[in-house]
C-alpha positions as CSV (number, residue, x, y, z in Angstrom):
1,M,-40.5,10.5,19.2
2,S,-40.9,13.6,16.2
3,R,-39.6,13.2,12.8
4,S,-37.5,16.5,14.1
5,L,-36.5,14.6,16.8
6,M,-35.4,11.4,15.1
7,I,-33.7,13.3,12.9
8,S,-31.5,15.4,15.1
9,T,-30.4,12.1,17.0
10,L,-29.1,10.6,13.7
11,A,-27.6,13.0,12.7
12,G,-25.6,13.4,16.3
13,Y,-26.9,16.2,17.6
14,P,-28.8,16.1,21.5
15,M,-32.3,15.3,21.1
16,N,-33.7,18.5,23.4
17,G,-31.4,20.6,20.7
18,T,-29.2,22.9,23.4
19,A,-26.0,23.5,22.6
20,D,-23.5,22.7,25.8
21,N,-20.1,24.5,25.7
22,E,-21.3,26.4,22.9
23,T,-19.2,29.0,23.6
24,D,-15.7,27.4,24.1
25,F,-16.3,25.4,20.9
26,V,-13.4,26.7,18.3
27,Y,-13.3,24.9,14.8
28,G,-10.6,22.6,14.2
29,S,-9.0,22.5,17.7
30,E,-8.6,18.9,17.9
31,L,-6.1,19.7,15.0
32,Q,-3.7,21.9,17.2
33,G,-1.0,21.6,19.2
34,R,-0.8,21.9,22.9
35,G,1.7,24.7,22.6
36,Y,4.7,22.6,23.9
37,A,6.4,19.4,23.2
38,T,7.0,16.7,25.9
39,T,9.0,13.7,25.7
40,T,6.2,11.7,24.0
41,D,5.4,14.2,21.7
42,L,8.4,14.0,20.4
43,V,9.1,10.4,20.6
44,F,6.4,10.1,18.2
45,G,7.3,12.8,15.9
46,Y,11.1,11.8,15.5
47,L,9.5,8.2,14.6
48,T,6.9,9.4,12.6
49,T,9.1,11.5,10.6
50,L,11.9,8.8,10.2
51,V,9.3,5.7,9.0
52,G,8.4,8.7,6.4
53,V,11.5,9.1,5.5
54,V,12.7,5.8,5.1
55,A,9.5,4.8,3.3
56,F,9.7,7.7,0.8
57,A,13.4,6.8,0.4
58,G,12.2,2.6,-0.4
59,G,9.5,3.9,-2.8
60,T,12.3,5.5,-5.1
61,L,14.2,3.1,-4.8
62,N,12.0,0.5,-6.2
63,L,10.7,3.2,-9.4
64,Y,14.0,3.1,-9.9
65,L,14.2,-0.8,-10.4
66,I,11.0,-1.4,-11.9
67,R,12.6,1.3,-14.5
68,R,16.1,-0.2,-14.6
69,L,15.4,-3.9,-14.5
70,K,13.9,-5.9,-17.7
71,A,11.9,-8.5,-15.3
72,F,9.8,-5.7,-14.4
73,R,8.7,-4.2,-17.8
74,N,5.4,-5.7,-17.7
75,A,2.0,-5.4,-16.5
76,F,3.4,-6.5,-13.0
77,G,5.9,-4.1,-13.4
78,F,3.6,-1.5,-14.0
79,F,0.7,-1.7,-11.6
80,W,3.6,-2.2,-9.2
81,A,4.8,1.3,-10.0
82,V,1.0,2.8,-9.6
83,R,1.2,1.1,-6.0
84,T,4.3,2.9,-5.1
85,F,3.3,6.0,-6.2
86,G,0.5,5.9,-3.9
87,E,2.4,5.3,-1.2
88,L,4.8,8.1,-2.0
89,G,2.3,10.7,-1.7
90,T,1.4,9.3,2.0
91,D,4.9,9.2,2.7
92,I,5.3,12.5,2.3
93,T,2.4,13.7,4.6
94,F,4.1,11.4,6.8
95,A,7.6,13.0,6.9
96,V,6.5,16.2,6.2
97,Y,3.6,17.6,7.6
98,A,2.5,14.9,10.6
99,G,5.4,14.5,11.8
100,P,7.1,18.1,12.4
101,L,3.7,19.1,13.8
102,T,4.0,16.4,16.5
103,I,7.3,17.8,17.2
104,L,7.0,21.8,17.0
105,Q,3.1,21.1,18.2
106,T,2.1,24.1,17.1
107,T,-1.0,25.9,18.1
108,N,-2.3,28.0,15.3
109,I,-2.6,25.3,12.6
110,P,-5.3,26.3,9.7
111,P,-8.5,23.8,9.9
112,T,-8.6,23.5,6.1
113,L,-4.7,22.8,5.8
114,G,-5.1,20.0,8.3
115,I,-8.0,18.5,6.6
116,F,-6.7,19.0,3.1
117,V,-3.5,16.7,3.8
118,Y,-5.7,14.4,5.4
119,Q,-7.9,14.4,2.2
120,L,-4.6,14.1,0.4
121,S,-3.3,11.7,2.1
122,Y,-6.2,9.1,1.9
123,T,-6.3,10.0,-1.9
124,F,-2.9,8.1,-2.3
125,A,-3.6,5.6,0.5
126,Y,-7.0,4.7,-1.0
127,I,-4.8,4.3,-4.6
128,Q,-2.1,2.3,-2.6
129,C,-5.2,-0.3,-1.1
130,V,-7.1,-0.7,-4.5
131,M,-4.0,-1.8,-6.5
132,N,-3.3,-4.3,-4.1
133,L,-6.2,-5.9,-5.0
134,T,-5.5,-5.1,-8.8
135,I,-1.8,-6.7,-8.2
136,A,-3.6,-9.7,-7.0
137,L,-6.2,-10.5,-9.8
138,N,-2.8,-9.9,-12.1
139,R,-0.6,-12.7,-10.7
140,S,-3.5,-14.9,-10.8
141,V,-4.2,-14.5,-14.3
142,A,-0.2,-15.2,-14.4
143,V,-0.7,-18.7,-12.9
144,W,-3.9,-19.5,-13.8
145,L,-4.0,-18.4,-17.7
146,P,0.2,-17.9,-18.0
147,L,-0.3,-18.7,-22.1
148,R,-3.4,-15.1,-22.4
149,Y,-1.3,-13.4,-19.8
150,K,0.3,-10.6,-22.4
151,A,-2.8,-10.8,-24.3
152,I,-5.0,-9.8,-21.5
153,F,-3.0,-7.4,-19.7
154,N,-1.9,-5.2,-22.6
155,K,-1.0,-1.9,-22.4
156,K,-4.2,0.1,-23.1
157,L,-6.0,-2.1,-20.6
158,C,-3.2,-1.3,-18.0
159,I,-3.5,2.3,-18.3
160,F,-7.1,2.3,-18.1
161,V,-7.0,0.4,-14.9
162,A,-4.2,3.2,-13.6
163,I,-6.5,6.3,-14.8
164,F,-9.9,4.8,-13.3
165,I,-8.3,3.9,-10.1
166,C,-7.0,7.6,-10.2
167,C,-10.4,9.3,-10.9
168,Q,-12.4,7.1,-8.4
169,A,-10.3,7.9,-5.5
170,L,-10.5,11.6,-6.2
171,C,-14.6,10.4,-6.2
172,V,-13.9,9.4,-3.3
173,V,-12.8,12.2,-1.3
174,T,-14.8,14.5,-3.2
175,L,-17.6,12.9,-0.9
176,Y,-16.2,14.4,2.2
177,F,-17.3,17.6,0.9
178,I,-21.4,16.0,0.0
179,F,-22.1,14.4,3.5
180,P,-21.3,17.5,6.1
181,C,-19.5,17.2,8.8
182,Q,-17.5,14.4,8.2
183,H,-13.8,15.6,8.3
184,I,-11.2,14.1,9.3
185,G,-7.6,16.1,10.1
186,Y,-4.0,15.2,11.6
187,G,-3.8,15.5,15.5
188,P,-0.7,16.1,16.9
189,R,-1.7,16.0,20.4
190,S,-3.0,12.4,19.5
191,Y,-0.5,11.1,17.3
192,S,-3.2,9.9,14.6
193,N,-6.1,11.4,12.5
194,V,-9.2,12.4,14.3
195,F,-12.4,13.7,13.9
196,V,-13.2,17.1,13.7
197,K,-16.6,18.3,15.2
198,C,-17.8,20.6,13.0
199,S,-20.5,22.2,16.4
200,A,-20.5,22.6,19.7
201,N,-23.7,20.0,20.5
202,L,-22.4,17.5,18.3
203,V,-22.9,14.3,20.0
204,R,-21.1,12.0,17.7
205,D,-17.3,11.6,18.0
206,Y,-16.4,9.9,14.4
207,S,-17.2,10.2,10.9
208,M,-19.5,8.3,10.1
209,L,-18.5,8.3,6.0
210,A,-14.8,7.7,6.9
211,Y,-16.2,4.4,9.2
212,L,-18.0,3.5,6.1
213,L,-15.5,3.7,3.4
214,N,-12.9,2.1,5.6
215,K,-15.7,-1.0,5.6
216,I,-16.2,-0.7,2.5
217,C,-12.0,-0.8,1.5
218,F,-11.7,-3.9,4.5
219,M,-14.8,-5.7,2.4
220,V,-13.7,-5.3,-0.8
221,A,-10.1,-4.6,-1.3
222,C,-8.8,-6.9,1.7
223,C,-11.1,-9.6,1.3
224,G,-11.7,-9.5,-1.8
225,T,-7.7,-9.6,-2.2
226,G,-8.0,-13.2,0.1
227,V,-9.8,-14.9,-2.0
228,I,-8.2,-14.3,-5.1
229,N,-4.9,-15.1,-3.6
230,L,-6.5,-18.2,-2.3
231,T,-7.9,-19.4,-5.7
232,T,-4.3,-18.4,-7.2
233,F,-3.0,-20.7,-4.5
234,C,-4.7,-23.5,-5.0
235,K,-3.9,-23.4,-8.8
236,I,-0.4,-23.5,-7.9
237,M,-0.7,-26.6,-5.2
238,Y,-2.3,-28.2,-8.3
239,I,0.3,-27.5,-10.6
240,R,3.1,-28.8,-8.0
241,I,1.1,-32.0,-7.4
242,R,0.1,-32.6,-11.3
243,A,2.5,-31.4,-13.4
244,K,5.9,-30.5,-12.0
245,A,7.4,-29.6,-15.3
246,R,5.5,-26.9,-15.2
247,Y,6.3,-25.8,-11.8
248,N,10.1,-26.1,-12.2
249,N,9.9,-23.6,-14.7
250,K,12.1,-20.6,-14.3
251,E,9.1,-18.2,-15.4
252,F,6.3,-20.3,-13.1
253,K,8.3,-20.6,-9.9
254,R,9.0,-16.3,-10.5
255,D,5.2,-16.1,-10.6
256,V,5.0,-18.2,-7.2
257,R,7.7,-15.9,-5.3
258,L,5.9,-12.2,-6.1
259,F,2.5,-14.2,-5.4
260,S,3.9,-15.3,-2.0
261,L,5.2,-11.8,-1.4
262,A,1.7,-10.4,-2.1
263,V,0.1,-12.5,0.7
264,V,2.4,-11.6,3.1
265,Q,1.9,-7.8,2.7
266,D,-2.1,-8.2,2.1
267,I,-2.3,-9.9,5.3
268,L,-0.5,-7.3,7.3
269,M,-2.5,-4.8,4.9
270,T,-5.7,-6.4,6.3
271,I,-4.6,-6.1,10.4
272,I,-4.2,-2.1,9.5
273,V,-7.2,-1.9,8.1
274,F,-8.9,-3.6,10.7
275,S,-7.3,-1.1,13.2
276,I,-8.2,1.7,11.3
277,I,-11.9,0.6,11.4
278,F,-11.6,-0.9,15.4
279,F,-9.8,2.4,16.7
280,N,-11.7,4.3,14.2
281,N,-10.6,8.2,14.6
282,G,-10.0,8.2,18.2
283,Q,-8.3,11.1,19.8
284,N,-7.6,8.8,23.1
285,L,-5.7,5.8,22.1
286,S,-2.9,3.9,23.4
287,I,0.0,3.3,22.1
288,V,-0.5,0.1,20.7
289,G,-3.5,1.5,18.6
290,V,-1.7,4.7,17.2
291,L,1.2,2.0,16.1
292,L,-1.4,0.2,14.1
293,S,-3.9,2.6,13.4
294,Y,-1.6,5.4,11.9
295,D,2.5,4.9,11.5
296,G,1.2,1.2,11.1
297,L,0.0,2.1,7.5
298,I,3.5,3.3,6.8
299,L,5.4,0.5,8.4
300,I,3.7,-1.9,5.6
301,Y,5.2,0.4,2.6
302,I,8.5,0.1,4.4
303,F,7.7,-3.8,4.2
304,N,6.4,-3.6,0.5
305,N,9.4,-1.9,-0.6
306,A,12.2,-4.0,1.4
307,S,10.7,-7.3,0.0
308,M,10.4,-5.5,-3.5
309,A,14.1,-4.6,-3.6
310,F,15.9,-8.0,-1.5
311,C,12.9,-10.2,-1.9
312,N,13.7,-10.6,-5.5
313,P,16.8,-12.7,-7.0
314,E,17.5,-9.9,-9.9
315,C,16.4,-6.9,-7.4
316,R,19.8,-8.4,-5.1
317,R,21.9,-8.8,-8.1
318,F,21.2,-5.7,-9.6
319,L,21.9,-3.5,-6.4
320,F,24.8,-6.1,-5.3
321,P,26.2,-7.2,-7.9
322,S,29.2,-10.2,-7.6
323,K,32.5,-11.1,-9.3
324,S,30.7,-14.2,-10.8
325,S,28.0,-12.2,-12.5
326,A,30.9,-10.5,-15.3
327,I,30.6,-14.1,-17.0
328,T,28.8,-13.3,-20.2
329,H,25.3,-14.6,-21.0
330,N,26.5,-16.6,-24.6
331,Y,30.1,-18.2,-22.9
332,T,29.3,-22.1,-24.3
333,T,31.4,-25.3,-24.6
334,T,30.8,-27.9,-26.6
335,I,31.6,-31.5,-25.6
336,G,31.0,-34.4,-28.0
337,G,28.6,-32.3,-29.5
338,I,26.2,-30.8,-26.8
339,S,26.8,-27.2,-25.4
340,S,27.0,-26.7,-22.0
341,V,28.0,-23.8,-20.1
342,I,29.6,-24.0,-16.9
343,L,27.5,-21.8,-14.2
344,P,28.9,-20.3,-10.7
345,A,26.4,-21.3,-7.5
346,G,23.5,-19.1,-7.5
347,L,23.2,-17.9,-11.1
348,P,20.3,-18.3,-13.6
349,T,20.5,-21.1,-15.9
350,L,21.4,-19.9,-19.4
351,P,20.2,-20.3,-22.6
352,S,22.7,-22.5,-24.6
353,I,23.2,-24.2,-28.2
354,T,22.7,-27.7,-28.8
355,T,24.9,-28.6,-31.8
356,A,25.2,-31.6,-33.8
357,S,28.4,-33.8,-34.0
358,T,29.6,-34.7,-37.3
359,R,30.9,-38.4,-38.1
360,S,33.2,-39.0,-40.7
361,R,31.6,-41.8,-43.1
């Protein structure tokens, strides 16, 4: 095989250099609707719009809770807010573009618009994915080095990490402009992101760049997060067995609870990223393939938001205050020289002040 033929084959073109059906080729046809909406189109369109709106509302609620609750005014809360910011960007593209386009099945979508929306969504999804790894590392430090936690995750470091990840996401997206014929966009007829062919004689029906980036994300972010979580879990088990007093500490229990939520989220995210790699932006996916490789991403975001709002006692007490929470935190009674507090079930332990009784001589 000659060198020119080898290069042509690797690029995805036929070895004979012919252009089959070149006269029928329309750039960006994969991103166009069918001109009319079927029942399946309407179902997937309304579903995509609904999950996008619900995820956006949940993300907004998360940011509100992080802003209002003192428990999240730390590095963990900051990183969670940045991750939520990434989720919100993707939620908007689902609710405003992908869902309505699937319902309308418009046939005059500019290819540049479809490609831009994908790249915008990918940028935010990249931020969310890498922040998962950052949050796992943050929880690991909280368990392994609790006394040095605040010194390590100071304000300057947190801001630097957030800016670095955002800049990194923009740099990754620019690769689509450097390497030719790698673009992807949302296909309303396929209900998922599809490869955009750049010429009629292109044999390759997938983006090599997207496939490579997704594999790197899976290996670094997903697998890396899994390794970090495994070491954190080992430390938690060690503390629980060898130091029960430390395990019963309120702050440590909160760290364990947040770690457990993060583990479940990471497992689900790993499944979704693996599905994206497996289906590889194909055009004729099954219903399961669409739900896992496209809508599944937003469903994970909804789970993340719900777990934050409803699986944390601080958030539940703030969202659903009970009558018993009206007890003031400085209410104490002194019996026999020992200050005590009478609390209803379910409330956290309140600080108490012990006073020494004076005996008459």
